[in-house]
TIVO-2410 file (N, C-alpha, C; in nm, 3 decimals):
# residues 166
REC num residu      c1      c2      c3 atome chaine
REC   1      X  -1.748  -2.119   0.795     N      A
REC   1      X  -1.803  -2.187   0.680    CA      A
REC   1      X  -1.696  -2.191   0.572     C      A
REC   2      X  -1.659  -2.306   0.524     N      A
REC   2      X  -1.563  -2.315   0.416    CA      A
REC   2      X  -1.614  -2.411   0.310     C      A
REC   3      X  -1.595  -2.372   0.187     N      A
REC   3      X  -1.623  -2.460   0.074    CA      A
REC   3      X  -1.512  -2.438  -0.026     C      A
REC   4      X  -1.487  -2.536  -0.108     N      A
REC   4      X  -1.388  -2.524  -0.213    CA      A
REC   4      X  -1.460  -2.545  -0.345     C      A
REC   5      X  -1.453  -2.445  -0.433     N      A
REC   5      X  -1.510  -2.456  -0.566    CA      A
REC   5      X  -1.397  -2.492  -0.661     C      A
REC   6      X  -1.415  -2.597  -0.740     N      A
REC   6      X  -1.311  -2.640  -0.832    CA      A
REC   6      X  -1.309  -2.553  -0.957     C      A
REC   7      X  -1.190  -2.532  -1.010     N      A
REC   7      X  -1.171  -2.454  -1.131    CA      A
REC   7      X  -1.108  -2.545  -1.234     C      A
REC   8      X  -1.159  -2.544  -1.356     N      A
REC   8      X  -1.098  -2.620  -1.463    CA      A
REC   8      X  -0.963  -2.561  -1.496     C      A
REC   9      X  -0.861  -2.643  -1.513     N      A
REC   9      X  -0.727  -2.597  -1.542    CA      A
REC   9      X  -0.710  -2.581  -1.692     C      A
REC  10      X  -0.663  -2.465  -1.735     N      A
REC  10      X  -0.639  -2.439  -1.876    CA      A
REC  10      X  -0.491  -2.457  -1.906     C      A
REC  11      X  -0.459  -2.462  -2.033     N      A
REC  11      X  -0.318  -2.463  -2.071    CA      A
REC  11      X  -0.258  -2.329  -2.035     C      A
REC  12      X  -0.127  -2.321  -2.006     N      A
REC  12      X  -0.066  -2.194  -1.965    CA      A
REC  12      X  -0.089  -2.082  -2.066     C      A
REC  13      X  -0.093  -2.113  -2.197     N      A
REC  13      X  -0.112  -2.010  -2.298    CA      A
REC  13      X  -0.250  -1.945  -2.287     C      A
REC  14      X  -0.348  -2.018  -2.235     N      A
REC  14      X  -0.483  -1.965  -2.226    CA      A
REC  14      X  -0.516  -1.916  -2.085     C      A
REC  15      X  -0.420  -1.917  -1.995     N      A
REC  15      X  -0.445  -1.877  -1.858    CA      A
REC  15      X  -0.467  -1.726  -1.846     C      A
REC  16      X  -0.500  -1.679  -1.727     N      A
REC  16      X  -0.525  -1.536  -1.708    CA      A
REC  16      X  -0.397  -1.454  -1.721     C      A
REC  17      X  -0.415  -1.326  -1.745     N      A
REC  17      X  -0.305  -1.231  -1.753    CA      A
REC  17      X  -0.283  -1.172  -1.615     C      A
REC  18      X  -0.162  -1.182  -1.564     N      A
REC  18      X  -0.129  -1.126  -1.433    CA      A
REC  18      X  -0.109  -0.976  -1.448     C      A
REC  19      X  -0.187  -0.900  -1.374     N      A
REC  19      X  -0.176  -0.754  -1.376    CA      A
REC  19      X  -0.080  -0.703  -1.270     C      A
REC  20      X  -0.059  -0.782  -1.164     N      A
REC  20      X   0.034  -0.745  -1.059    CA      A
REC  20      X  -0.013  -0.792  -0.923     C      A
REC  21      X   0.072  -0.772  -0.824     N      A
REC  21      X   0.040  -0.801  -0.684    CA      A
REC  21      X   0.021  -0.667  -0.614     C      A
REC  22      X  -0.103  -0.640  -0.572     N      A
REC  22      X  -0.136  -0.511  -0.513    CA      A
REC  22      X  -0.201  -0.530  -0.378     C      A
REC  23      X  -0.178  -0.435  -0.289     N      A
REC  23      X  -0.247  -0.433  -0.160    CA      A
REC  23      X  -0.392  -0.391  -0.186     C      A
REC  24      X  -0.490  -0.474  -0.143     N      A
REC  24      X  -0.630  -0.436  -0.165    CA      A
REC  24      X  -0.659  -0.298  -0.109     C      A
REC  25      X  -0.723  -0.215  -0.190     N      A
REC  25      X  -0.758  -0.080  -0.149    CA      A
REC  25      X  -0.652   0.024  -0.181     C      A
REC  26      X  -0.532  -0.020  -0.224     N      A
REC  26      X  -0.426   0.076  -0.257    CA      A
REC  26      X  -0.457   0.148  -0.388     C      A
REC  27      X  -0.388   0.258  -0.413     N      A
REC  27      X  -0.406   0.331  -0.539    CA      A
REC  27      X  -0.376   0.241  -0.659     C      A
REC  28      X  -0.272   0.158  -0.648     N      A
REC  28      X  -0.235   0.068  -0.758    CA      A
REC  28      X  -0.344  -0.036  -0.782     C      A
REC  29      X  -0.402  -0.086  -0.675     N      A
REC  29      X  -0.511  -0.185  -0.684    CA      A
REC  29      X  -0.631  -0.123  -0.755     C      A
REC  30      X  -0.669  -0.002  -0.715     N      A
REC  30      X  -0.781   0.067  -0.779    CA      A
REC  30      X  -0.751   0.093  -0.926     C      A
REC  31      X  -0.628   0.134  -0.957     N      A
REC  31      X  -0.591   0.161  -1.097    CA      A
REC  31      X  -0.600   0.035  -1.183     C      A
REC  32      X  -0.555  -0.078  -1.129     N      A
REC  32      X  -0.560  -0.204  -1.205    CA      A
REC  32      X  -0.703  -0.247  -1.233     C      A
REC  33      X  -0.795  -0.210  -1.146     N      A
REC  33      X  -0.935  -0.250  -1.159    CA      A
REC  33      X  -1.023  -0.145  -1.228     C      A
REC  34      X  -0.968  -0.028  -1.256     N      A
REC  34      X  -1.048   0.085  -1.303    CA      A
REC  34      X  -1.121   0.059  -1.433     C      A
REC  35      X  -1.060  -0.013  -1.525     N      A
REC  35      X  -1.119  -0.033  -1.657    CA      A
REC  35      X  -1.184  -0.169  -1.674     C      A
REC  36      X  -1.221  -0.229  -1.564     N      A
REC  36      X  -1.283  -0.361  -1.573    CA      A
REC  36      X  -1.384  -0.382  -1.461     C      A
REC  37      X  -1.435  -0.503  -1.458     N      A
REC  37      X  -1.530  -0.543  -1.354    CA      A
REC  37      X  -1.464  -0.652  -1.272     C      A
REC  38      X  -1.455  -0.630  -1.141     N      A
REC  38      X  -1.396  -0.727  -1.051    CA      A
REC  38      X  -1.502  -0.813  -0.985     C      A
REC  39      X  -1.457  -0.916  -0.919     N      A
REC  39      X  -1.547  -1.010  -0.853    CA      A
REC  39      X  -1.636  -0.946  -0.748     C      A
REC  40      X  -1.583  -0.849  -0.676     N      A
REC  40      X  -1.665  -0.783  -0.574    CA      A
REC  40      X  -1.766  -0.688  -0.636     C      A
REC  41      X  -1.756  -0.664  -0.767     N      A
REC  41      X  -1.849  -0.574  -0.836    CA      A
REC  41      X  -1.955  -0.647  -0.917     C      A
REC  42      X  -1.932  -0.773  -0.948     N      A
REC  42      X  -2.025  -0.844  -1.037    CA      A
REC  42      X  -2.164  -0.857  -0.977     C      A
REC  43      X  -2.175  -0.870  -0.847     N      A
REC  43      X  -2.307  -0.879  -0.785    CA      A
REC  43      X  -2.387  -0.751  -0.807     C      A
REC  44      X  -2.319  -0.635  -0.806     N      A
REC  44      X  -2.388  -0.509  -0.834    CA      A
REC  44      X  -2.435  -0.506  -0.979     C      A
REC  45      X  -2.351  -0.550  -1.072     N      A
REC  45      X  -2.388  -0.556  -1.213    CA      A
REC  45      X  -2.514  -0.641  -1.231     C      A
REC  46      X  -2.520  -0.751  -1.156     N      A
REC  46      X  -2.632  -0.845  -1.167    CA      A
REC  46      X  -2.753  -0.804  -1.083     C      A
REC  47      X  -2.742  -0.697  -1.007     N      A
REC  47      X  -2.852  -0.655  -0.921    CA      A
REC  47      X  -2.867  -0.741  -0.797     C      A
REC  48      X  -2.759  -0.807  -0.754     N      A
REC  48      X  -2.763  -0.899  -0.641    CA      A
REC  48      X  -2.693  -0.845  -0.516     C      A
REC  49      X  -2.624  -0.734  -0.528     N      A
REC  49      X  -2.542  -0.685  -0.418    CA      A
REC  49      X  -2.626  -0.617  -0.311     C      A
REC  50      X  -2.604  -0.652  -0.184     N      A
REC  50      X  -2.669  -0.577  -0.076    CA      A
REC  50      X  -2.592  -0.449  -0.042     C      A
REC  51      X  -2.477  -0.428  -0.107     N      A
REC  51      X  -2.389  -0.317  -0.073    CA      A
REC  51      X  -2.381  -0.207  -0.177     C      A
REC  52      X  -2.409  -0.240  -0.303     N      A
REC  52      X  -2.394  -0.140  -0.408    CA      A
REC  52      X  -2.495  -0.166  -0.519     C      A
REC  53      X  -2.542  -0.057  -0.579     N      A
REC  53      X  -2.637  -0.068  -0.691    CA      A
REC  53      X  -2.562  -0.061  -0.824     C      A
REC  54      X  -2.630  -0.100  -0.930     N      A
REC  54      X  -2.573  -0.084  -1.065    CA      A
REC  54      X  -2.544   0.064  -1.090     C      A
REC  55      X  -2.635   0.149  -1.045     N      A
REC  55      X  -2.624   0.293  -1.064    CA      A
REC  55      X  -2.496   0.348  -1.002     C      A
REC  56      X  -2.471   0.315  -0.875     N      A
REC  56      X  -2.351   0.368  -0.810    CA      A
REC  56      X  -2.224   0.307  -0.869     C      A
REC  57      X  -2.229   0.180  -0.907     N      A
REC  57      X  -2.112   0.117  -0.969    CA      A
REC  57      X  -2.078   0.187  -1.100     C      A
REC  58      X  -2.177   0.211  -1.183     N      A
REC  58      X  -2.154   0.278  -1.311    CA      A
REC  58      X  -2.091   0.415  -1.288     C      A
REC  59      X  -2.143   0.490  -1.192     N      A
REC  59      X  -2.089   0.623  -1.164    CA      A
REC  59      X  -1.946   0.616  -1.109     C      A
REC  60      X  -1.917   0.515  -1.029     N      A
REC  60      X  -1.779   0.498  -0.981    CA      A
REC  60      X  -1.686   0.467  -1.096     C      A
REC  61      X  -1.728   0.376  -1.185     N      A
REC  61      X  -1.643   0.335  -1.298    CA      A
REC  61      X  -1.619   0.451  -1.394     C      A
REC  62      X  -1.713   0.542  -1.406     N      A
REC  62      X  -1.698   0.659  -1.493    CA      A
REC  62      X  -1.617   0.769  -1.423     C      A
REC  63      X  -1.582   0.750  -1.296     N      A
REC  63      X  -1.505   0.850  -1.222    CA      A
REC  63      X  -1.588   0.966  -1.172     C      A
REC  64      X  -1.719   0.950  -1.171     N      A
REC  64      X  -1.808   1.057  -1.127    CA      A
REC  64      X  -1.823   1.061  -0.976     C      A
REC  65      X  -1.796   0.948  -0.911     N      A
REC  65      X  -1.792   0.943  -0.764    CA      A
REC  65      X  -1.668   0.864  -0.725     C      A
REC  66      X  -1.621   0.886  -0.604     N      A
REC  66      X  -1.498   0.822  -0.558    CA      A
REC  66      X  -1.517   0.676  -0.521     C      A
REC  67      X  -1.408   0.610  -0.486     N      A
REC  67      X  -1.416   0.471  -0.442    CA      A
REC  67      X  -1.505   0.458  -0.319     C      A
REC  68      X  -1.556   0.339  -0.298     N      A
REC  68      X  -1.637   0.312  -0.180    CA      A
REC  68      X  -1.548   0.332  -0.057     C      A
REC  69      X  -1.597   0.407   0.040     N      A
REC  69      X  -1.521   0.426   0.163    CA      A
REC  69      X  -1.527   0.299   0.246     C      A
REC  70      X  -1.416   0.267   0.307     N      A
REC  70      X  -1.408   0.143   0.386    CA      A
REC  70      X  -1.499   0.152   0.508     C      A
REC  71      X  -1.589   0.056   0.518     N      A
REC  71      X  -1.680   0.048   0.633    CA      A
REC  71      X  -1.613  -0.035   0.743     C      A
REC  72      X  -1.674  -0.039   0.859     N      A
REC  72      X  -1.624  -0.125   0.967    CA      A
REC  72      X  -1.623  -0.271   0.922     C      A
REC  73      X  -1.729  -0.313   0.851     N      A
REC  73      X  -1.737  -0.451   0.803    CA      A
REC  73      X  -1.622  -0.482   0.706     C      A
REC  74      X  -1.594  -0.388   0.616     N      A
REC  74      X  -1.484  -0.407   0.521    CA      A
REC  74      X  -1.350  -0.413   0.594     C      A
REC  75      X  -1.332  -0.324   0.691     N      A
REC  75      X  -1.209  -0.323   0.769    CA      A
REC  75      X  -1.187  -0.459   0.836     C      A
REC  76      X  -1.289  -0.507   0.907     N      A
REC  76      X  -1.274  -0.632   0.980    CA      A
REC  76      X  -1.260  -0.751   0.886     C      A
REC  77      X  -1.323  -0.746   0.772     N      A
REC  77      X  -1.305  -0.852   0.673    CA      A
REC  77      X  -1.160  -0.860   0.627     C      A
REC  78      X  -1.099  -0.744   0.598     N      A
REC  78      X  -0.957  -0.742   0.558    CA      A
REC  78      X  -0.866  -0.786   0.672     C      A
REC  79      X  -0.898  -0.744   0.794     N      A
REC  79      X  -0.817  -0.781   0.910    CA      A
REC  79      X  -0.819  -0.932   0.934     C      A
REC  80      X  -0.937  -0.992   0.920     N      A
REC  80      X  -0.953  -1.135   0.950    CA      A
REC  80      X  -0.915  -1.228   0.835     C      A
REC  81      X  -0.907  -1.175   0.713     N      A
REC  81      X  -0.878  -1.261   0.597    CA      A
REC  81      X  -0.753  -1.347   0.615     C      A
REC  82      X  -0.638  -1.291   0.652     N      A
REC  82      X  -0.519  -1.376   0.666    CA      A
REC  82      X  -0.539  -1.488   0.768     C      A
REC  83      X  -0.604  -1.457   0.881     N      A
REC  83      X  -0.625  -1.560   0.983    CA      A
REC  83      X  -0.720  -1.669   0.934     C      A
REC  84      X  -0.825  -1.630   0.862     N      A
REC  84      X  -0.919  -1.729   0.808    CA      A
REC  84      X  -0.847  -1.819   0.709     C      A
REC  85      X  -0.766  -1.760   0.623     N      A
REC  85      X  -0.693  -1.840   0.524    CA      A
REC  85      X  -0.590  -1.932   0.590     C      A
REC  86      X  -0.523  -1.883   0.696     N      A
REC  86      X  -0.429  -1.969   0.769    CA      A
REC  86      X  -0.503  -2.086   0.833     C      A
REC  87      X  -0.618  -2.059   0.891     N      A
REC  87      X  -0.698  -2.166   0.954    CA      A
REC  87      X  -0.739  -2.269   0.851     C      A
REC  88      X  -0.785  -2.224   0.735     N      A
REC  88      X  -0.823  -2.316   0.627    CA      A
REC  88      X  -0.703  -2.403   0.589     C      A
REC  89      X  -0.586  -2.341   0.574     N      A
REC  89      X  -0.465  -2.416   0.535    CA      A
REC  89      X  -0.428  -2.520   0.642     C      A
REC  90      X  -0.442  -2.485   0.769     N      A
REC  90      X  -0.412  -2.580   0.876    CA      A
REC  90      X  -0.510  -2.697   0.877     C      A
REC  91      X  -0.637  -2.668   0.847     N      A
REC  91      X  -0.739  -2.774   0.845    CA      A
REC  91      X  -0.728  -2.861   0.721     C      A
REC  92      X  -0.656  -2.814   0.619     N      A
REC  92      X  -0.640  -2.888   0.493    CA      A
REC  92      X  -0.493  -2.896   0.456     C      A
REC  93      X  -0.413  -2.969   0.535     N      A
REC  93      X  -0.269  -2.973   0.510    CA      A
REC  93      X  -0.231  -3.038   0.377     C      A
REC  94      X  -0.325  -3.110   0.315     N      A
REC  94      X  -0.299  -3.172   0.186    CA      A
REC  94      X  -0.308  -3.071   0.071     C      A
REC  95      X  -0.356  -2.951   0.098     N      A
REC  95      X  -0.369  -2.847  -0.004    CA      A
REC  95      X  -0.262  -2.741   0.016     C      A
REC  96      X  -0.215  -2.683  -0.093     N      A
REC  96      X  -0.121  -2.571  -0.087    CA      A
REC  96      X  -0.202  -2.444  -0.111     C      A
REC  97      X  -0.206  -2.356  -0.012     N      A
REC  97      X  -0.280  -2.231  -0.020    CA      A
REC  97      X  -0.179  -2.120  -0.045     C      A
REC  98      X  -0.197  -2.048  -0.157     N      A
REC  98      X  -0.102  -1.944  -0.195    CA      A
REC  98      X  -0.174  -1.811  -0.217     C      A
REC  99      X  -0.098  -1.703  -0.208     N      A
REC  99      X  -0.156  -1.571  -0.237    CA      A
REC  99      X  -0.187  -1.562  -0.386     C      A
REC 100      X  -0.271  -1.468  -0.421     N      A
REC 100      X  -0.312  -1.453  -0.560    CA      A
REC 100      X  -0.281  -1.313  -0.610     C      A
REC 101      X  -0.230  -1.304  -0.733     N      A
REC 101      X  -0.213  -1.170  -0.792    CA      A
REC 101      X  -0.349  -1.120  -0.843     C      A
REC 102      X  -0.352  -0.997  -0.885     N      A
REC 102      X  -0.467  -0.945  -0.958    CA      A
REC 102      X  -0.451  -0.993  -1.102     C      A
REC 103      X  -0.555  -1.054  -1.156     N      A
REC 103      X  -0.548  -1.110  -1.292    CA      A
REC 103      X  -0.667  -1.063  -1.375     C      A
REC 104      X  -0.650  -1.073  -1.506     N      A
REC 104      X  -0.758  -1.046  -1.602    CA      A
REC 104      X  -0.775  -1.171  -1.688     C      A
REC 105      X  -0.896  -1.194  -1.734     N      A
REC 105      X  -0.922  -1.308  -1.822    CA      A
REC 105      X  -0.839  -1.292  -1.949     C      A
REC 106      X  -0.787  -1.403  -1.998     N      A
REC 106      X  -0.697  -1.404  -2.113    CA      A
REC 106      X  -0.755  -1.328  -2.233     C      A
REC 107      X  -0.879  -1.356  -2.267     N      A
REC 107      X  -0.940  -1.296  -2.386    CA      A
REC 107      X  -1.046  -1.190  -2.353     C      A
REC 108      X  -1.057  -1.154  -2.225     N      A
REC 108      X  -1.153  -1.052  -2.181    CA      A
REC 108      X  -1.084  -0.965  -2.076     C      A
REC 109      X  -0.998  -0.871  -2.117     N      A
REC 109      X  -0.918  -0.796  -2.020    CA      A
REC 109      X  -0.999  -0.710  -1.924     C      A
REC 110      X  -1.124  -0.688  -1.953     N      A
REC 110      X  -1.212  -0.612  -1.864    CA      A
REC 110      X  -1.263  -0.698  -1.748     C      A
REC 111      X  -1.243  -0.829  -1.757     N      A
REC 111      X  -1.292  -0.921  -1.653    CA      A
REC 111      X  -1.176  -0.950  -1.558     C      A
REC 112      X  -1.186  -0.896  -1.437     N      A
REC 112      X  -1.074  -0.894  -1.342    CA      A
REC 112      X  -1.106  -0.978  -1.218     C      A
REC 113      X  -1.001  -1.038  -1.162     N      A
REC 113      X  -1.018  -1.120  -1.041    CA      A
REC 113      X  -0.910  -1.090  -0.940     C      A
REC 114      X  -0.950  -1.087  -0.814     N      A
REC 114      X  -0.861  -1.072  -0.699    CA      A
REC 114      X  -0.898  -1.176  -0.594     C      A
REC 115      X  -0.885  -1.305  -0.623     N      A
REC 115      X  -0.920  -1.403  -0.519    CA      A
REC 115      X  -0.832  -1.383  -0.396     C      A
REC 116      X  -0.887  -1.418  -0.280     N      A
REC 116      X  -0.808  -1.406  -0.157    CA      A
REC 116      X  -0.688  -1.500  -0.162     C      A
REC 117      X  -0.711  -1.622  -0.204     N      A
REC 117      X  -0.603  -1.720  -0.215    CA      A
REC 117      X  -0.635  -1.816  -0.331     C      A
REC 118      X  -0.530  -1.885  -0.379     N      A
REC 118      X  -0.543  -1.991  -0.477    CA      A
REC 118      X  -0.503  -2.122  -0.412     C      A
REC 119      X  -0.558  -2.232  -0.461     N      A
REC 119      X  -0.532  -2.363  -0.401    CA      A
REC 119      X  -0.475  -2.457  -0.506     C      A
REC 120      X  -0.369  -2.528  -0.465     N      A
REC 120      X  -0.305  -2.631  -0.546    CA      A
REC 120      X  -0.296  -2.759  -0.464     C      A
REC 121      X  -0.264  -2.868  -0.529     N      A
REC 121      X  -0.234  -2.993  -0.461    CA      A
REC 121      X  -0.101  -3.044  -0.514     C      A
REC 122      X  -0.038  -3.138  -0.444     N      A
REC 122      X   0.087  -3.194  -0.497    CA      A
REC 122      X   0.066  -3.257  -0.636     C      A
REC 123      X  -0.053  -3.313  -0.659     N      A
REC 123      X  -0.082  -3.376  -0.787    CA      A
REC 123      X  -0.110  -3.273  -0.896     C      A
REC 124      X  -0.162  -3.158  -0.858     N      A
REC 124      X  -0.195  -3.049  -0.952    CA      A
REC 124      X  -0.128  -2.921  -0.904     C      A
REC 125      X  -0.001  -2.898  -0.942     N      A
REC 125      X   0.070  -2.779  -0.892    CA      A
REC 125      X   0.018  -2.647  -0.950     C      A
REC 126      X  -0.064  -2.654  -1.056     N      A
REC 126      X  -0.126  -2.533  -1.112    CA      A
REC 126      X  -0.252  -2.506  -1.029     C      A
REC 127      X  -0.274  -2.381  -0.986     N      A
REC 127      X  -0.395  -2.353  -0.906    CA      A
REC 127      X  -0.521  -2.405  -0.975     C      A
REC 128      X  -0.606  -2.471  -0.897     N      A
REC 128      X  -0.729  -2.528  -0.952    CA      A
REC 128      X  -0.852  -2.499  -0.867     C      A
REC 129      X  -0.834  -2.413  -0.766     N      A
REC 129      X  -0.948  -2.373  -0.683    CA      A
REC 129      X  -0.917  -2.236  -0.623     C      A
REC 130      X  -1.024  -2.165  -0.585     N      A
REC 130      X  -1.007  -2.036  -0.518    CA      A
REC 130      X  -1.057  -2.048  -0.376     C      A
REC 131      X  -0.998  -1.968  -0.288     N      A
REC 131      X  -1.041  -1.960  -0.149    CA      A
REC 131      X  -1.078  -1.815  -0.122     C      A
REC 132      X  -1.201  -1.793  -0.084     N      A
REC 132      X  -1.248  -1.661  -0.046    CA      A
REC 132      X  -1.280  -1.665   0.103     C      A
REC 133      X  -1.222  -1.575   0.178     N      A
REC 133      X  -1.243  -1.567   0.322    CA      A
REC 133      X  -1.349  -1.461   0.349     C      A
REC 134      X  -1.454  -1.499   0.418     N      A
REC 134      X  -1.563  -1.405   0.446    CA      A
REC 134      X  -1.595  -1.407   0.595     C      A
REC 135      X  -1.635  -1.292   0.645     N      A
REC 135      X  -1.687  -1.281   0.781    CA      A
REC 135      X  -1.830  -1.227   0.768     C      A
REC 136      X  -1.913  -1.255   0.866     N      A
REC 136      X  -2.052  -1.210   0.860    CA      A
REC 136      X  -2.103  -1.181   1.001     C      A
REC 137      X  -2.195  -1.088   1.009     N      A
REC 137      X  -2.257  -1.054   1.138    CA      A
REC 137      X  -2.357  -1.160   1.181     C      A
REC 138      X  -2.417  -1.227   1.082     N      A
REC 138      X  -2.520  -1.326   1.113    CA      A
REC 138      X  -2.515  -1.438   1.009     C      A
REC 139      X  -2.604  -1.532   1.021     N      A
REC 139      X  -2.604  -1.650   0.933    CA      A
REC 139      X  -2.692  -1.633   0.809     C      A
REC 140      X  -2.740  -1.511   0.783     N      A
REC 140      X  -2.828  -1.486   0.669    CA      A
REC 140      X  -2.763  -1.532   0.538     C      A
REC 141      X  -2.829  -1.624   0.470     N      A
REC 141      X  -2.782  -1.673   0.341    CA      A
REC 141      X  -2.681  -1.785   0.347     C      A
REC 142      X  -2.634  -1.818   0.467     N      A
REC 142      X  -2.534  -1.924   0.483    CA      A
REC 142      X  -2.602  -2.056   0.517     C      A
REC 143      X  -2.554  -2.164   0.457     N      A
REC 143      X  -2.603  -2.297   0.491    CA      A
REC 143      X  -2.524  -2.354   0.606     C      A
REC 144      X  -2.544  -2.483   0.629     N      A
REC 144      X  -2.469  -2.551   0.736    CA      A
REC 144      X  -2.321  -2.560   0.700     C      A
REC 145      X  -2.238  -2.566   0.804     N      A
REC 145      X  -2.093  -2.579   0.787    CA      A
REC 145      X  -2.060  -2.689   0.688     C      A
REC 146      X  -1.971  -2.658   0.594     N      A
REC 146      X  -1.925  -2.757   0.497    CA      A
REC 146      X  -2.011  -2.770   0.372     C      A
REC 147      X  -2.124  -2.698   0.368     N      A
REC 147      X  -2.208  -2.704   0.248    CA      A
REC 147      X  -2.166  -2.595   0.151     C      A
REC 148      X  -2.218  -2.600   0.032     N      A
REC 148      X  -2.190  -2.499  -0.070    CA      A
REC 148      X  -2.294  -2.387  -0.068     C      A
REC 149      X  -2.376  -2.379   0.037     N      A
REC 149      X  -2.478  -2.276   0.045    CA      A
REC 149      X  -2.418  -2.149   0.104     C      A
REC 150      X  -2.400  -2.049   0.017     N      A
REC 150      X  -2.344  -1.920   0.057    CA      A
REC 150      X  -2.435  -1.810   0.002     C      A
REC 151      X  -2.426  -1.690   0.059     N      A
REC 151      X  -2.506  -1.580   0.005    CA      A
REC 151      X  -2.481  -1.562  -0.145     C      A
REC 152      X  -2.586  -1.533  -0.218     N      A
REC 152      X  -2.579  -1.529  -0.364    CA      A
REC 152      X  -2.475  -1.430  -0.416     C      A
REC 153      X  -2.456  -1.317  -0.348     N      A
REC 153      X  -2.358  -1.220  -0.398    CA      A
REC 153      X  -2.214  -1.272  -0.382     C      A
REC 154      X  -2.189  -1.353  -0.280     N      A
REC 154      X  -2.056  -1.414  -0.266    CA      A
REC 154      X  -2.038  -1.526  -0.367     C      A
REC 155      X  -2.142  -1.600  -0.393     N      A
REC 155      X  -2.134  -1.706  -0.495    CA      A
REC 155      X  -2.103  -1.645  -0.632     C      A
REC 156      X  -2.170  -1.534  -0.665     N      A
REC 156      X  -2.143  -1.467  -0.793    CA      A
REC 156      X  -1.995  -1.426  -0.801     C      A
REC 157      X  -1.941  -1.375  -0.691     N      A
REC 157      X  -1.800  -1.335  -0.687    CA      A
REC 157      X  -1.709  -1.454  -0.715     C      A
REC 158      X  -1.732  -1.566  -0.649     N      A
REC 158      X  -1.647  -1.683  -0.667    CA      A
REC 158      X  -1.660  -1.740  -0.809     C      A
REC 159      X  -1.780  -1.744  -0.862     N      A
REC 159      X  -1.798  -1.793  -0.999    CA      A
REC 159      X  -1.727  -1.701  -1.099     C      A
REC 160      X  -1.732  -1.571  -1.075     N      A
REC 160      X  -1.661  -1.475  -1.158    CA      A
REC 160      X  -1.511  -1.505  -1.155     C      A
REC 161      X  -1.457  -1.524  -1.037     N      A
REC 161      X  -1.314  -1.555  -1.023    CA      A
REC 161      X  -1.278  -1.683  -1.098     C      A
REC 162      X  -1.359  -1.785  -1.083     N      A
REC 162      X  -1.330  -1.912  -1.150    CA      A
REC 162      X  -1.333  -1.895  -1.302     C      A
REC 163      X  -1.426  -1.813  -1.351     N      A
REC 163      X  -1.433  -1.789  -1.495    CA      A
REC 163      X  -1.309  -1.713  -1.544     C      A
REC 164      X  -1.268  -1.611  -1.468     N      A
REC 164      X  -1.149  -1.533  -1.507    CA      A
REC 164      X  -1.026  -1.623  -1.510     C      A
REC 165      X  -1.009  -1.705  -1.408     N      A
REC 165      X  -0.890  -1.789  -1.396    CA      A
REC 165      X  -0.892  -1.905  -1.496     C      A
REC 166      X  -1.012  -1.945  -1.531     N      A
REC 166      X  -1.024  -2.051  -1.631    CA      A
REC 166      X  -1.057  -2.184  -1.571     C      A
***
């Protein structure tokens, strides 16, 4: 299932602040996200996450409990992400698919984004869309191929990223 959500392009002065390029799950990645809310956390804040509650997120952010331990699903999602993104790029040769740094919203440094990839076109060399690669055990919450129907917690993540990026 692939969809492309468009992002409004801002002037460079109003764009997001690059925090760095980090390996997801690394100590540096966790440190960059420690004082903010990332896209994978916003569904918990909103009470939409099937994986984490507001309660556990708050305790993690306060340092009272450790980071979420990687599950089999998380492992396989990270393993398959590069292949899914390569496949998307091959199916859309008119788009330029690039890696994404960890960024914070220009005027809201607590609002953090780690999109899987950013998308540009020859006409718009500034990234104007995000690509999130997801794997799932079943079709729960997913619409037909090519539609914008995705599980609500993933939609919240993508909308968060688009807001951070501008």
